[in-house]
Jmol script that loads the backbone (N, CA, C; Angstrom):
load data "model"
ATOM      1  N   UNK A   1      16.125 -23.746  -2.006  1.00  0.00           N
ATOM      2  CA  UNK A   1      16.004 -24.165  -3.379  1.00  0.00           C
ATOM      3  C   UNK A   1      14.591 -23.905  -3.902  1.00  0.00           C
ATOM      4  N   UNK A   2      13.598 -24.312  -3.121  1.00  0.00           N
ATOM      5  CA  UNK A   2      12.216 -24.084  -3.526  1.00  0.00           C
ATOM      6  C   UNK A   2      11.888 -22.594  -3.564  1.00  0.00           C
ATOM      7  N   UNK A   3      12.404 -21.857  -2.576  1.00  0.00           N
ATOM      8  CA  UNK A   3      12.130 -20.420  -2.548  1.00  0.00           C
ATOM      9  C   UNK A   3      12.797 -19.688  -3.709  1.00  0.00           C
ATOM     10  N   UNK A   4      13.933 -20.200  -4.180  1.00  0.00           N
ATOM     11  CA  UNK A   4      14.556 -19.614  -5.370  1.00  0.00           C
ATOM     12  C   UNK A   4      13.594 -19.662  -6.546  1.00  0.00           C
ATOM     13  N   UNK A   5      12.944 -20.797  -6.722  1.00  0.00           N
ATOM     14  CA  UNK A   5      11.988 -20.959  -7.823  1.00  0.00           C
ATOM     15  C   UNK A   5      10.785 -20.044  -7.631  1.00  0.00           C
ATOM     16  N   UNK A   6      10.313 -19.918  -6.413  1.00  0.00           N
ATOM     17  CA  UNK A   6       9.146 -19.058  -6.145  1.00  0.00           C
ATOM     18  C   UNK A   6       9.479 -17.599  -6.431  1.00  0.00           C
ATOM     19  N   UNK A   7      10.629 -17.145  -5.940  1.00  0.00           N
ATOM     20  CA  UNK A   7      11.010 -15.751  -6.189  1.00  0.00           C
ATOM     21  C   UNK A   7      11.282 -15.497  -7.665  1.00  0.00           C
ATOM     22  N   UNK A   8      11.893 -16.469  -8.344  1.00  0.00           N
ATOM     23  CA  UNK A   8      12.143 -16.321  -9.780  1.00  0.00           C
ATOM     24  C   UNK A   8      10.830 -16.237 -10.552  1.00  0.00           C
ATOM     25  N   UNK A   9       9.892 -17.131 -10.260  1.00  0.00           N
ATOM     26  CA  UNK A   9       8.611 -17.129 -10.975  1.00  0.00           C
ATOM     27  C   UNK A   9       7.812 -15.859 -10.687  1.00  0.00           C
ATOM     28  N   UNK A  10       7.814 -15.418  -9.444  1.00  0.00           N
ATOM     29  CA  UNK A  10       7.092 -14.184  -9.108  1.00  0.00           C
ATOM     30  C   UNK A  10       7.708 -12.992  -9.830  1.00  0.00           C
ATOM     31  N   UNK A  11       9.026 -12.928  -9.872  1.00  0.00           N
ATOM     32  CA  UNK A  11       9.697 -11.843 -10.593  1.00  0.00           C
ATOM     33  C   UNK A  11       9.428 -11.909 -12.091  1.00  0.00           C
ATOM     34  N   UNK A  12       9.430 -13.119 -12.645  1.00  0.00           N
ATOM     35  CA  UNK A  12       9.164 -13.280 -14.080  1.00  0.00           C
ATOM     36  C   UNK A  12       7.740 -12.870 -14.424  1.00  0.00           C
ATOM     37  N   UNK A  13       6.789 -13.215 -13.576  1.00  0.00           N
ATOM     38  CA  UNK A  13       5.400 -12.821 -13.814  1.00  0.00           C
ATOM     39  C   UNK A  13       5.264 -11.300 -13.773  1.00  0.00           C
ATOM     40  N   UNK A  14       5.917 -10.675 -12.810  1.00  0.00           N
ATOM     41  CA  UNK A  14       5.862  -9.208 -12.729  1.00  0.00           C
ATOM     42  C   UNK A  14       6.512  -8.563 -13.952  1.00  0.00           C
ATOM     43  N   UNK A  15       7.625  -9.116 -14.410  1.00  0.00           N
ATOM     44  CA  UNK A  15       8.290  -8.583 -15.611  1.00  0.00           C
ATOM     45  C   UNK A  15       7.397  -8.736 -16.845  1.00  0.00           C
ATOM     46  N   UNK A  16       6.803  -9.900 -17.009  1.00  0.00           N
ATOM     47  CA  UNK A  16       5.913 -10.116 -18.156  1.00  0.00           C
ATOM     48  C   UNK A  16       4.698  -9.193 -18.108  1.00  0.00           C
ATOM     49  N   UNK A  17       4.166  -8.997 -16.915  1.00  0.00           N
ATOM     50  CA  UNK A  17       3.019  -8.099 -16.773  1.00  0.00           C
ATOM     51  C   UNK A  17       3.409  -6.662 -17.090  1.00  0.00           C
ATOM     52  N   UNK A  18       4.610  -6.253 -16.673  1.00  0.00           N
ATOM     53  CA  UNK A  18       5.086  -4.903 -16.966  1.00  0.00           C
ATOM     54  C   UNK A  18       5.168  -4.698 -18.477  1.00  0.00           C
ATOM     55  N   UNK A  19       5.745  -5.691 -19.185  1.00  0.00           N
ATOM     56  CA  UNK A  19       5.860  -5.579 -20.639  1.00  0.00           C
ATOM     57  C   UNK A  19       4.501  -5.639 -21.321  1.00  0.00           C
ATOM     58  N   UNK A  20       3.572  -6.414 -20.779  1.00  0.00           N
ATOM     59  CA  UNK A  20       2.233  -6.470 -21.361  1.00  0.00           C
ATOM     60  C   UNK A  20       1.540  -5.115 -21.262  1.00  0.00           C
ATOM     61  N   UNK A  21       1.710  -4.431 -20.138  1.00  0.00           N
ATOM     62  CA  UNK A  21       1.117  -3.098 -19.979  1.00  0.00           C
ATOM     63  C   UNK A  21       1.748  -2.119 -20.968  1.00  0.00           C
ATOM     64  N   UNK A  22       3.067  -2.166 -21.085  1.00  0.00           N
ATOM     65  CA  UNK A  22       3.739  -1.267 -22.036  1.00  0.00           C
ATOM     66  C   UNK A  22       3.276  -1.518 -23.466  1.00  0.00           C
ATOM     67  N   UNK A  23       3.226  -2.787 -23.867  1.00  0.00           N
ATOM     68  CA  UNK A  23       2.788  -3.111 -25.225  1.00  0.00           C
ATOM     69  C   UNK A  23       1.325  -2.747 -25.446  1.00  0.00           C
ATOM     70  N   UNK A  24       0.485  -2.926 -24.439  1.00  0.00           N
ATOM     71  CA  UNK A  24      -0.927  -2.565 -24.574  1.00  0.00           C
ATOM     72  C   UNK A  24      -1.082  -1.069 -24.807  1.00  0.00           C
ATOM     73  N   UNK A  25      -0.335  -0.271 -24.082  1.00  0.00           N
ATOM     74  CA  UNK A  25      -0.401   1.187 -24.255  1.00  0.00           C
ATOM     75  C   UNK A  25       0.082   1.578 -25.651  1.00  0.00           C
ATOM     76  N   UNK A  26       1.182   0.988 -26.096  1.00  0.00           N
ATOM     77  CA  UNK A  26       1.715   1.316 -27.426  1.00  0.00           C
ATOM     78  C   UNK A  26       0.746   0.898 -28.522  1.00  0.00           C
ATOM     79  N   UNK A  27       0.191  -0.298 -28.415  1.00  0.00           N
ATOM     80  CA  UNK A  27      -0.758  -0.774 -29.434  1.00  0.00           C
ATOM     81  C   UNK A  27      -2.018   0.086 -29.436  1.00  0.00           C
ATOM     82  N   UNK A  28      -2.517   0.461 -28.270  1.00  0.00           N
ATOM     83  CA  UNK A  28      -3.703   1.319 -28.210  1.00  0.00           C
ATOM     84  C   UNK A  28      -3.438   2.671 -28.867  1.00  0.00           C
ATOM     85  N   UNK A  29      -2.276   3.243 -28.617  1.00  0.00           N
ATOM     86  CA  UNK A  29      -1.943   4.517 -29.250  1.00  0.00           C
ATOM     87  C   UNK A  29      -1.832   4.386 -30.770  1.00  0.00           C
ATOM     88  N   UNK A  30      -1.188   3.326 -31.231  1.00  0.00           N
ATOM     89  CA  UNK A  30      -1.046   3.132 -32.672  1.00  0.00           C
ATOM     90  C   UNK A  30      -2.389   2.879 -33.351  1.00  0.00           C
ATOM     91  N   UNK A  31      -3.285   2.207 -32.674  1.00  0.00           N
ATOM     92  CA  UNK A  31      -4.627   1.989 -33.231  1.00  0.00           C
ATOM     93  C   UNK A  31      -5.409   3.305 -33.259  1.00  0.00           C
ATOM     94  N   UNK A  32      -5.307   4.102 -32.207  1.00  0.00           N
ATOM     95  CA  UNK A  32      -6.036   5.368 -32.152  1.00  0.00           C
ATOM     96  C   UNK A  32      -5.556   6.351 -33.209  1.00  0.00           C
ATOM     97  N   UNK A  33      -4.278   6.324 -33.542  1.00  0.00           N
ATOM     98  CA  UNK A  33      -3.743   7.227 -34.562  1.00  0.00           C
ATOM     99  C   UNK A  33      -3.761   6.609 -35.959  1.00  0.00           C
ATOM    100  N   UNK A  34      -4.494   5.500 -36.113  1.00  0.00           N
ATOM    101  CA  UNK A  34      -4.678   4.814 -37.395  1.00  0.00           C
ATOM    102  C   UNK A  34      -3.368   4.367 -38.032  1.00  0.00           C
ATOM    103  N   UNK A  35      -2.378   4.069 -37.230  1.00  0.00           N
ATOM    104  CA  UNK A  35      -1.146   3.494 -37.745  1.00  0.00           C
ATOM    105  C   UNK A  35      -1.351   1.992 -37.941  1.00  0.00           C
ATOM    106  N   UNK A  36      -2.046   1.374 -37.000  1.00  0.00           N
ATOM    107  CA  UNK A  36      -2.407  -0.035 -37.100  1.00  0.00           C
ATOM    108  C   UNK A  36      -3.897  -0.150 -37.411  1.00  0.00           C
ATOM    109  N   UNK A  37      -4.229  -1.088 -38.271  1.00  0.00           N
ATOM    110  CA  UNK A  37      -5.619  -1.303 -38.661  1.00  0.00           C
ATOM    111  C   UNK A  37      -6.125  -2.571 -37.987  1.00  0.00           C
ATOM    112  N   UNK A  38      -7.167  -2.445 -37.172  1.00  0.00           N
ATOM    113  CA  UNK A  38      -7.679  -3.599 -36.442  1.00  0.00           C
ATOM    114  C   UNK A  38      -8.466  -4.554 -37.340  1.00  0.00           C
ATOM    115  N   UNK A  39      -8.680  -4.190 -38.591  1.00  0.00           N
ATOM    116  CA  UNK A  39      -9.308  -5.138 -39.515  1.00  0.00           C
ATOM    117  C   UNK A  39      -8.324  -6.223 -39.931  1.00  0.00           C
ATOM    118  N   UNK A  40      -7.032  -5.962 -39.754  1.00  0.00           N
ATOM    119  CA  UNK A  40      -6.016  -6.989 -39.975  1.00  0.00           C
ATOM    120  C   UNK A  40      -6.146  -8.007 -38.847  1.00  0.00           C
ATOM    121  N   UNK A  41      -6.252  -9.256 -39.191  1.00  0.00           N
ATOM    122  CA  UNK A  41      -6.529 -10.313 -38.219  1.00  0.00           C
ATOM    123  C   UNK A  41      -5.426 -10.448 -37.166  1.00  0.00           C
ATOM    124  N   UNK A  42      -4.175 -10.336 -37.562  1.00  0.00           N
ATOM    125  CA  UNK A  42      -3.067 -10.469 -36.615  1.00  0.00           C
ATOM    126  C   UNK A  42      -3.046  -9.290 -35.652  1.00  0.00           C
ATOM    127  N   UNK A  43      -3.235  -8.096 -36.174  1.00  0.00           N
ATOM    128  CA  UNK A  43      -3.267  -6.907 -35.315  1.00  0.00           C
ATOM    129  C   UNK A  43      -4.415  -7.009 -34.329  1.00  0.00           C
ATOM    130  N   UNK A  44      -5.565  -7.451 -34.813  1.00  0.00           N
ATOM    131  CA  UNK A  44      -6.728  -7.574 -33.934  1.00  0.00           C
ATOM    132  C   UNK A  44      -6.469  -8.608 -32.843  1.00  0.00           C
ATOM    133  N   UNK A  45      -5.857  -9.741 -33.199  1.00  0.00           N
ATOM    134  CA  UNK A  45      -5.587 -10.792 -32.221  1.00  0.00           C
ATOM    135  C   UNK A  45      -4.617 -10.306 -31.145  1.00  0.00           C
ATOM    136  N   UNK A  46      -3.568  -9.602 -31.554  1.00  0.00           N
ATOM    137  CA  UNK A  46      -2.597  -9.084 -30.580  1.00  0.00           C
ATOM    138  C   UNK A  46      -3.244  -8.035 -29.681  1.00  0.00           C
ATOM    139  N   UNK A  47      -3.987  -7.118 -30.279  1.00  0.00           N
ATOM    140  CA  UNK A  47      -4.642  -6.070 -29.494  1.00  0.00           C
ATOM    141  C   UNK A  47      -5.668  -6.666 -28.537  1.00  0.00           C
ATOM    142  N   UNK A  48      -6.416  -7.663 -29.001  1.00  0.00           N
ATOM    143  CA  UNK A  48      -7.418  -8.299 -28.149  1.00  0.00           C
ATOM    144  C   UNK A  48      -6.763  -9.037 -26.993  1.00  0.00           C
ATOM    145  N   UNK A  49      -5.663  -9.742 -27.254  1.00  0.00           N
ATOM    146  CA  UNK A  49      -4.946 -10.446 -26.188  1.00  0.00           C
ATOM    147  C   UNK A  49      -4.432  -9.466 -25.135  1.00  0.00           C
ATOM    148  N   UNK A  50      -3.788  -8.393 -25.587  1.00  0.00           N
ATOM    149  CA  UNK A  50      -3.262  -7.410 -24.635  1.00  0.00           C
ATOM    150  C   UNK A  50      -4.387  -6.741 -23.848  1.00  0.00           C
ATOM    151  N   UNK A  51      -5.513  -6.496 -24.509  1.00  0.00           N
ATOM    152  CA  UNK A  51      -6.661  -5.900 -23.816  1.00  0.00           C
ATOM    153  C   UNK A  51      -7.168  -6.840 -22.724  1.00  0.00           C
ATOM    154  N   UNK A  52      -7.295  -8.110 -23.048  1.00  0.00           N
ATOM    155  CA  UNK A  52      -7.817  -9.073 -22.073  1.00  0.00           C
ATOM    156  C   UNK A  52      -6.866  -9.287 -20.902  1.00  0.00           C
ATOM    157  N   UNK A  53      -5.577  -9.137 -21.138  1.00  0.00           N
ATOM    158  CA  UNK A  53      -4.597  -9.316 -20.059  1.00  0.00           C
ATOM    159  C   UNK A  53      -4.561  -8.092 -19.150  1.00  0.00           C
ATOM    160  N   UNK A  54      -4.618  -6.902 -19.735  1.00  0.00           N
ATOM    161  CA  UNK A  54      -4.397  -5.685 -18.943  1.00  0.00           C
ATOM    162  C   UNK A  54      -5.675  -5.002 -18.456  1.00  0.00           C
ATOM    163  N   UNK A  55      -6.766  -5.183 -19.125  1.00  0.00           N
ATOM    164  CA  UNK A  55      -7.977  -4.438 -18.766  1.00  0.00           C
ATOM    165  C   UNK A  55      -8.487  -4.738 -17.360  1.00  0.00           C
ATOM    166  N   UNK A  56      -8.421  -5.966 -16.837  1.00  0.00           N
ATOM    167  CA  UNK A  56      -8.843  -6.157 -15.437  1.00  0.00           C
ATOM    168  C   UNK A  56      -8.043  -5.303 -14.453  1.00  0.00           C
ATOM    169  N   UNK A  57      -6.748  -5.141 -14.704  1.00  0.00           N
ATOM    170  CA  UNK A  57      -5.939  -4.284 -13.832  1.00  0.00           C
ATOM    171  C   UNK A  57      -6.306  -2.820 -14.017  1.00  0.00           C
ATOM    172  N   UNK A  58      -6.434  -2.407 -15.276  1.00  0.00           N
ATOM    173  CA  UNK A  58      -6.749  -1.005 -15.559  1.00  0.00           C
ATOM    174  C   UNK A  58      -8.098  -0.609 -14.963  1.00  0.00           C
ATOM    175  N   UNK A  59      -9.099  -1.472 -15.083  1.00  0.00           N
ATOM    176  CA  UNK A  59     -10.434  -1.108 -14.601  1.00  0.00           C
ATOM    177  C   UNK A  59     -10.459  -0.959 -13.081  1.00  0.00           C
ATOM    178  N   UNK A  60      -9.699  -1.807 -12.377  1.00  0.00           N
ATOM    179  CA  UNK A  60      -9.651  -1.675 -10.915  1.00  0.00           C
ATOM    180  C   UNK A  60      -8.983  -0.370 -10.504  1.00  0.00           C
ATOM    181  N   UNK A  61      -7.933   0.000 -11.214  1.00  0.00           N
ATOM    182  CA  UNK A  61      -7.224   1.229 -10.879  1.00  0.00           C
ATOM    183  C   UNK A  61      -8.061   2.445 -11.280  1.00  0.00           C
ATOM    184  N   UNK A  62      -8.770   2.368 -12.407  1.00  0.00           N
ATOM    185  CA  UNK A  62      -9.617   3.486 -12.846  1.00  0.00           C
ATOM    186  C   UNK A  62     -10.689   3.827 -11.828  1.00  0.00           C
ATOM    187  N   UNK A  63     -11.199   2.822 -11.124  1.00  0.00           N
ATOM    188  CA  UNK A  63     -12.227   3.077 -10.109  1.00  0.00           C
ATOM    189  C   UNK A  63     -11.678   3.903  -8.952  1.00  0.00           C
ATOM    190  N   UNK A  64     -10.365   3.788  -8.682  1.00  0.00           N
ATOM    191  CA  UNK A  64      -9.765   4.515  -7.563  1.00  0.00           C
ATOM    192  C   UNK A  64      -9.263   5.900  -7.950  1.00  0.00           C
ATOM    193  N   UNK A  65      -8.912   6.079  -9.228  1.00  0.00           N
ATOM    194  CA  UNK A  65      -8.375   7.362  -9.675  1.00  0.00           C
ATOM    195  C   UNK A  65      -9.493   8.358  -9.970  1.00  0.00           C
ATOM    196  N   UNK A  66      -9.230   9.645  -9.784  1.00  0.00           N
ATOM    197  CA  UNK A  66     -10.227  10.643 -10.178  1.00  0.00           C
ATOM    198  C   UNK A  66     -10.332  10.708 -11.703  1.00  0.00           C
ATOM    199  N   UNK A  67     -11.447  11.211 -12.181  1.00  0.00           N
ATOM    200  CA  UNK A  67     -11.680  11.314 -13.622  1.00  0.00           C
ATOM    201  C   UNK A  67     -10.926  12.516 -14.182  1.00  0.00           C
ATOM    202  N   UNK A  68     -10.022  12.263 -15.121  1.00  0.00           N
ATOM    203  CA  UNK A  68      -9.261  13.324 -15.766  1.00  0.00           C
ATOM    204  C   UNK A  68      -9.748  13.586 -17.180  1.00  0.00           C
ATOM    205  N   UNK A  69     -10.945  13.154 -17.495  1.00  0.00           N
ATOM    206  CA  UNK A  69     -11.488  13.362 -18.833  1.00  0.00           C
ATOM    207  C   UNK A  69     -10.903  12.356 -19.805  1.00  0.00           C
ATOM    208  N   UNK A  70     -10.296  12.853 -20.874  1.00  0.00           N
ATOM    209  CA  UNK A  70      -9.772  11.979 -21.927  1.00  0.00           C
ATOM    210  C   UNK A  70      -8.418  11.377 -21.573  1.00  0.00           C
ATOM    211  N   UNK A  71      -7.808  11.818 -20.491  1.00  0.00           N
ATOM    212  CA  UNK A  71      -6.486  11.315 -20.113  1.00  0.00           C
ATOM    213  C   UNK A  71      -6.656  10.110 -19.189  1.00  0.00           C
ATOM    214  N   UNK A  72      -6.064   8.994 -19.576  1.00  0.00           N
ATOM    215  CA  UNK A  72      -6.151   7.769 -18.788  1.00  0.00           C
ATOM    216  C   UNK A  72      -4.802   7.517 -18.127  1.00  0.00           C
ATOM    217  N   UNK A  73      -4.764   7.683 -16.819  1.00  0.00           N
ATOM    218  CA  UNK A  73      -3.522   7.484 -16.077  1.00  0.00           C
ATOM    219  C   UNK A  73      -3.424   6.105 -15.441  1.00  0.00           C
ATOM    220  N   UNK A  74      -4.401   5.242 -15.703  1.00  0.00           N
ATOM    221  CA  UNK A  74      -4.375   3.920 -15.081  1.00  0.00           C
ATOM    222  C   UNK A  74      -3.173   3.080 -15.517  1.00  0.00           C
ATOM    223  N   UNK A  75      -2.713   3.119 -16.790  1.00  0.00           N
ATOM    224  CA  UNK A  75      -1.503   2.340 -17.105  1.00  0.00           C
ATOM    225  C   UNK A  75      -0.279   2.800 -16.319  1.00  0.00           C
ATOM    226  N   UNK A  76      -0.148   4.099 -16.117  1.00  0.00           N
ATOM    227  CA  UNK A  76       0.978   4.614 -15.339  1.00  0.00           C
ATOM    228  C   UNK A  76       0.899   4.122 -13.896  1.00  0.00           C
ATOM    229  N   UNK A  77      -0.296   4.169 -13.322  1.00  0.00           N
ATOM    230  CA  UNK A  77      -0.465   3.695 -11.945  1.00  0.00           C
ATOM    231  C   UNK A  77      -0.191   2.197 -11.842  1.00  0.00           C
ATOM    232  N   UNK A  78      -0.632   1.425 -12.838  1.00  0.00           N
ATOM    233  CA  UNK A  78      -0.375  -0.018 -12.818  1.00  0.00           C
ATOM    234  C   UNK A  78       1.118  -0.302 -12.932  1.00  0.00           C
ATOM    235  N   UNK A  79       1.817   0.436 -13.788  1.00  0.00           N
ATOM    236  CA  UNK A  79       3.271   0.256 -13.902  1.00  0.00           C
ATOM    237  C   UNK A  79       3.970   0.577 -12.585  1.00  0.00           C
ATOM    238  N   UNK A  80       3.533   1.622 -11.920  1.00  0.00           N
ATOM    239  CA  UNK A  80       4.122   1.968 -10.622  1.00  0.00           C
ATOM    240  C   UNK A  80       3.846   0.880  -9.590  1.00  0.00           C
ATOM    241  N   UNK A  81       2.638   0.319  -9.600  1.00  0.00           N
ATOM    242  CA  UNK A  81       2.304  -0.746  -8.659  1.00  0.00           C
ATOM    243  C   UNK A  81       3.107  -2.018  -8.936  1.00  0.00           C
ATOM    244  N   UNK A  82       3.304  -2.336 -10.212  1.00  0.00           N
ATOM    245  CA  UNK A  82       4.107  -3.513 -10.562  1.00  0.00           C
ATOM    246  C   UNK A  82       5.555  -3.319 -10.120  1.00  0.00           C
ATOM    247  N   UNK A  83       6.089  -2.131 -10.339  1.00  0.00           N
ATOM    248  CA  UNK A  83       7.457  -1.843  -9.906  1.00  0.00           C
ATOM    249  C   UNK A  83       7.576  -1.918  -8.388  1.00  0.00           C
ATOM    250  N   UNK A  84       6.596  -1.380  -7.680  1.00  0.00           N
ATOM    251  CA  UNK A  84       6.610  -1.445  -6.215  1.00  0.00           C
ATOM    252  C   UNK A  84       6.517  -2.886  -5.739  1.00  0.00           C
ATOM    253  N   UNK A  85       5.711  -3.708  -6.403  1.00  0.00           N
ATOM    254  CA  UNK A  85       5.611  -5.119  -6.021  1.00  0.00           C
ATOM    255  C   UNK A  85       6.944  -5.833  -6.246  1.00  0.00           C
ATOM    256  N   UNK A  86       7.642  -5.498  -7.324  1.00  0.00           N
ATOM    257  CA  UNK A  86       8.961  -6.085  -7.570  1.00  0.00           C
ATOM    258  C   UNK A  86       9.966  -5.675  -6.506  1.00  0.00           C
ATOM    259  N   UNK A  87       9.898  -4.415  -6.086  1.00  0.00           N
ATOM    260  CA  UNK A  87      10.803  -3.959  -5.029  1.00  0.00           C
ATOM    261  C   UNK A  87      10.486  -4.654  -3.707  1.00  0.00           C
ATOM    262  N   UNK A  88       9.208  -4.834  -3.408  1.00  0.00           N
ATOM    263  CA  UNK A  88       8.825  -5.546  -2.184  1.00  0.00           C
ATOM    264  C   UNK A  88       9.269  -7.001  -2.232  1.00  0.00           C
ATOM    265  N   UNK A  89       9.169  -7.609  -3.399  1.00  0.00           N
ATOM    266  CA  UNK A  89       9.609  -8.987  -3.556  1.00  0.00           C
ATOM    267  C   UNK A  89      11.117  -9.106  -3.286  1.00  0.00           C
ATOM    268  N   UNK A  90      11.887  -8.172  -3.825  1.00  0.00           N
ATOM    269  CA  UNK A  90      13.327  -8.168  -3.569  1.00  0.00           C
ATOM    270  C   UNK A  90      13.656  -7.914  -2.111  1.00  0.00           C
ATOM    271  N   UNK A  91      12.918  -7.009  -1.486  1.00  0.00           N
ATOM    272  CA  UNK A  91      13.150  -6.714  -0.076  1.00  0.00           C
ATOM    273  C   UNK A  91      12.809  -7.921   0.797  1.00  0.00           C
ATOM    274  N   UNK A  92      11.746  -8.628   0.456  1.00  0.00           N
ATOM    275  CA  UNK A  92      11.374  -9.823   1.209  1.00  0.00           C
ATOM    276  C   UNK A  92      12.439 -10.904   1.074  1.00  0.00           C
ATOM    277  N   UNK A  93      12.955 -11.078  -0.123  1.00  0.00           N
ATOM    278  CA  UNK A  93      14.013 -12.067  -0.349  1.00  0.00           C
ATOM    279  C   UNK A  93      15.262 -11.711   0.461  1.00  0.00           C
ATOM    280  N   UNK A  94      15.646 -10.434   0.446  1.00  0.00           N
ATOM    281  CA  UNK A  94      16.818 -10.001   1.221  1.00  0.00           C
ATOM    282  C   UNK A  94      16.600 -10.166   2.720  1.00  0.00           C
ATOM    283  N   UNK A  95      15.385  -9.867   3.183  1.00  0.00           N
ATOM    284  CA  UNK A  95      15.083 -10.031   4.602  1.00  0.00           C
ATOM    285  C   UNK A  95      15.202 -11.497   5.012  1.00  0.00           C
ATOM    286  N   UNK A  96      14.662 -12.389   4.178  1.00  0.00           N
ATOM    287  CA  UNK A  96      14.740 -13.809   4.494  1.00  0.00           C
ATOM    288  C   UNK A  96      16.181 -14.314   4.474  1.00  0.00           C
ATOM    289  N   UNK A  97      16.990 -13.777   3.562  1.00  0.00           N
ATOM    290  CA  UNK A  97      18.403 -14.162   3.512  1.00  0.00           C
ATOM    291  C   UNK A  97      19.147 -13.709   4.760  1.00  0.00           C
ATOM    292  N   UNK A  98      18.917 -12.469   5.166  1.00  0.00           N
ATOM    293  CA  UNK A  98      19.620 -11.932   6.337  1.00  0.00           C
ATOM    294  C   UNK A  98      19.174 -12.594   7.629  1.00  0.00           C
ATOM    295  N   UNK A  99      17.901 -12.976   7.691  1.00  0.00           N
ATOM    296  CA  UNK A  99      17.381 -13.609   8.910  1.00  0.00           C
ATOM    297  C   UNK A  99      17.797 -15.061   9.010  1.00  0.00           C
ATOM    298  N   UNK A 100      18.358 -15.623   7.964  1.00  0.00           N
ATOM    299  CA  UNK A 100      18.767 -17.008   7.990  1.00  0.00           C
ATOM    300  C   UNK A 100      17.643 -17.982   7.735  1.00  0.00           C
ATOM    301  N   UNK A 101      16.494 -17.491   7.279  1.00  0.00           N
ATOM    302  CA  UNK A 101      15.357 -18.357   7.011  1.00  0.00           C
ATOM    303  C   UNK A 101      15.362 -18.910   5.597  1.00  0.00           C
ATOM    304  N   UNK A 102      16.291 -18.415   4.796  1.00  0.00           N
ATOM    305  CA  UNK A 102      16.336 -18.782   3.397  1.00  0.00           C
ATOM    306  C   UNK A 102      17.798 -18.871   2.977  1.00  0.00           C
ATOM    307  N   UNK A 103      18.192 -19.975   2.446  1.00  0.00           N
ATOM    308  CA  UNK A 103      19.599 -20.198   2.114  1.00  0.00           C
ATOM    309  C   UNK A 103      19.829 -20.078   0.653  1.00  0.00           C
TER     310      UNK A 103
END
end "model"
wireframe off; spacefill off
backbone 0.3
color backbone group
C-alpha cells in the first residue's frame, strides 16, 4: 500500500517534469521568434517559472554535452533521461511484484 503511493508519486513527478521541459522549450522558442512578449507580466511569470524549474537540469546536462554552437540539445537529453527514469521505475516495480516483496 505504501509502495503504491511512492511509485505513483515518483511517476507523477517524472510526468510533471517531462511536461515542464516541453513547455519550457515551447515558450523559449515562442519568445525567441517574438510571438510572445516578455514585457507582458503573465508571460514573463510563466517563462520565469519554467526557467527556474528546468534550468538546473539543463545546466548539468550542458556541462556533459559537447558544444554544438547555437544548437542546444540539453532539453532533448533531459527528456531522454526522464523517460529512462520512468522506465527504470516501472521495471523496479515489476521486479518487486515478481519477487513477492511488494503486494
